[in-house]
N, C-alpha and C positions, 0 to 999 in steps of 0.2 A: 817114870819121867813126868814132868808137869804137862797138862793139856792146855791146848792154845785156841782161840777162836779164829777161824779161817772164813774168808769171803771170796768166792769167785764172781766176777763181773763179765757178763757174755757165756754164762754157763751152759745156755742151749747151743752154742756154735762149735764148730768143729774143733778149734782148739780148746775151748772151754770145756767140752767133754773130755778131751784128751787131758786137760789140767786133772780133772777128777781121776781118771783111770791111773795116772801115774801118782796122784795123792795116795791113791789106795796101795799101789804096787809097793810104794816107799814106805807105806804105813807111818805116815805122819801121826803125831801126836795131836790129833784133832778133838777137841771136847765139844765144840759147838761148830756147825757149818752153815753159813748164810749164802745162799745163790741167788744171783741177781739176773736179770734178763731185760730185753726192751719190752715197752709196754705191751706188744702185742702177745708176748709170750708170758707175761705175768698171769699166775694162776695155773700154769703149768706144772707138771713135775718132772723131776729128774732123779733117778737112782743112783746112791753111793752106799757102798757096803750092804746092799740088801734093803736100805730104807728109802722111801721116797719122801724127796724134799721140794717143797713148793718154790717156784720161781718167784722171786720179790722184786718190789718196784724201788728203783733207785730214788732217795729223798734225803733231804737233809736229817743228819742223827743216826742214818742205817748203819754208820760204820762205827758208832760208839761201842767200845768193848772190843773190836776187832784186833787182833795182834799182826795178822798178816791178810793181806788183800792181793788177789791174782786178779789182774785185768786182760780181757782179750775181746774188747767190744767196740774196736776201732778208734781212730784218732780223735773224733769229736768228742764221744762220752769220756775218754781218757783224759782230754783237755778240761773237761768239766767236774768230772768225779773224782779221779786220781788225786788232786791235790785235796778236796774235801776229806778222803780218805786219811790221808796223810795227816791232816789238820786234826782229825779225830781220833788218831793216837796209832794208827796201823803202819806198818812196814808194807809198802806198795811195789809189787813188781808189774810192770805194764809191758805188755806185749805189742802195743801199736808202735808206731814210728814217732809220734808226736814228741815225746820227751827225750829221744835218743841223743841229740845233739845239744841239748840243753846243758850248758856248763855247770850247773848245779847239781845235776843228775849223773849219777855213775852208770856206765853202759858196760854189762857185766856179762863174761863168760867165767863161771867159777872156777874153772881150773887154771884161768889165766890171771884174772884182775879182781878178785873177790874184794880185797885190800880196799879198792877205791870207794867202797860204801862208806868206810870210816870217816872219811873227809868230806862227805857230801851229805846230801838231805836223805830223808827215809823214802823217797820215791825213787826207785831203782828202774832203769829201762833194759828191757830184754831186746838183745840186737836182732837185726835181719836175719832170717833162717839162712841164707848162703853166706853170711858173714860169719855166723858162729862156727859153722864146719870149716870154713877157709883159715880163719885166724888159728883155729886149734893146732893145725900142724906147722903154721907160719911161726908162732911163738917159740917152740923149742930150737928152730931153725935161726931165728933172730938172736935168741941167747947165745947160741953156740958159735954162729958164723956171721952174724950181722946181716941186715937185710939193706940192699941197695935200691931194688924196685920190684914192683909186683904188678902181673897182668892176669886177670881172671877171664876165663869162659864158662858160664853156667849153663847147665842144662836142667832146668827146673820143672818139677813135677805138677800137674794140673792142681793138686791139694794145695799148692802155694797159694791159689786163688781163693781157697775156702770150698764151702759147699757148692757155690755156683761154677767153680772150674771143675770140680768132680762131675757135676751135674751135666755139663756140656760136655765133656770127654765121654761119659757113659751113654748119653743120649746118642752122640755122633757115632761111637761104636755099633750103636743099634740102628743106625739109618734114620734116626729121628731128626726133626729141625731143630738146629741150635742156633745161638745168636751171642753168648757171652764173649767168645773171641771172635776175631775178625775173619778167621779161617777155620776150616775143620780140623780140630786140633787132632782127630784119631788118625789124618792122614798126612800131617806135615810137622815140622817144627817151625816155631813162630818167634822170630828176633824181636819181640816187643813185650816187655813186662813194665806196666804201669805208663804213665804219661812221658812223652819226649821233650826235652828242652830244646832251645834254638840252636845249640852246639851239636845237636845229634845224638847226645846222650839221654838215656832214660832214667826216671827217677829212681828205679831200682838199682841201675847201675852205679848212680851216683851216691846211693845209701851205702854200696859196698866200699867204695873210695873213702867216704869220710868215716864210715865206722870203722874200718880197718886201722887207721891212723888213731883215731880215739882209744879204742881198746888196746892197742900196743904202744899207747904212749910215743908214737912218731908221727907228730903232726906234719912233717915235711916229707913223709915218705912218698916217693912217686907212686901211684896206683891207678890202674885202668881197668876197665870190666866191660864185658860184653855178656848181655844176660838173655837167654832162649828158653822159652816154654816148650817143653817135650811131650809127647803123648805117653806118659807114665802117670800112674795114679798118685803113688808116695815115694820120695827119698830123691833128693837133688844130686847131681852130679856137678863136681867143679873142676875144671883144669886149671892148675895154678902154674904159672911160669914165674919162677922167682930166681933173681939175680942176688947173689951174696957177696958180701965183702971178701970173705977168704974162701980159698978152695975147698971143694968138698967133693967126696966120691958119693955115688949112689949107696955103697955100702954103709958109710958113716952116717949118711942121711937116714937111712932105714934103722940103725942102731939108735940114733937121737930120737927119731918118731917113735919108735916102739917102747922107749922106756917113758913116754909122757902119758899122763892119766887123761883117759877118755879117747884115746888113740888105738886102734887095732890095725896093724900093717898086714896087707895081704897083697904079696908082690912076687908071684911066681908065674909070669905071663906064659911061658912055654907050656904050662901045665894048665892053663886058662884060670888061675888064681889072681883075682884083681877085685876091686870094688865093682858091686852092682845094687842097683836099686833093691832088688829082691833079697840081698843078703842083709842090707842095712834097715830094711822097712820093719818097724815093730820093736826096735830097741834104741838105745840111747848113746850108742859109739858111733866114732867118727871113724870110717875106714878109708885107708890110705893105701895107694899102690901106683903101679906103673911109674916107678921112681927111676929116672933118668936124666943123664945130662942133657941139657940144651945144648944142640950143636951150634946155635946160632949166637950164643952168648957166652962170654968167659964167666966162669965161676956160676954158671946158670944150672937150674933145675927144672924138669917138669914133672909134676905131682898129678895125680887124680885122686879126688876124695869124694866120698858119697856118705850121706846121713839122711836119716829120717826128718823131713823138714818140719812135720807136725809134732814130733816127739823132740829131738835134740834140737831142732831149729826154732823151737816155741815152747810147748808146754812144758818138757821135761828140763830144759835148761831154766826156765823159771822156778820150777819146783826145786830144782837143785840148789839154786840161790837161796830159796827159803830154807830147805834142809840145812845148809851150812850156816845161816844166820841162826838158826835154833841151836846149833851145836856151839857156835860162840856164845850164844846166850846162856845155856846151860853150864859151860866152862868158865864164865866170867867170875 
């Protein structure tokens, strides 16, 4: 197989390091690897496949010769450097929120809408972590039964805030002074993720609303969300309340979901079999369970899903996009 040149921007961060872990696990055809980080980290080294790589400075020309660039350095670096990487010839997959709603950029979950890339630019957006794991079960239900409306309640792990969130949780667990979250995250759930708008919704909640519509190609779909931070290190939970156009039994829903790529159905609550963060952590599946009729809504279902937010919710989804692009390139 042909070898390609890869770049990782934000390689010293939580998601950046997970990029490298997943790239190694997936055995991508890497001929050359360039790792970039903030100026304070330049000169430090990161290990990949037993070899030490120096962290490089971002500058004009640094992406010349790069085939695929993975970004997880925050919105402002992505605003500045992702278009440059694209201009210098790379396919870019950006994990920040900056490009997600740009109409020229595909917003991709590879099991759902990889084909969107073909009609858009070479700068591809990676969706929000909670959105990724939510649209995966929604897609097969939409295809089979049609969607009327969706309401999310998320239970998001502290790693969704990156290293600072994990450090705050770990410090609070040890009784150390903390300050990243407005309350002691080791002892409560916090219904606040990102900034609030005047209408009372948070930025995180509106990401889920808008990204769901874009990924599923349903711009008018009624969607609502409430996002809650919980004292769990890794793997988000999402309760999905979905109203469908056609009647559906839980049994039919389980069958449709179990046959869709990327989904693992765990749904035998009497025997304590259902998705949990401990099951989902460390792999790239979306676990779905607690599938039952919504007693308050005709043609409604309640579904609970869990996925590793650092892997499938960020790094692995991006690497999976690149892997599929390489397959298409090899088969062209």
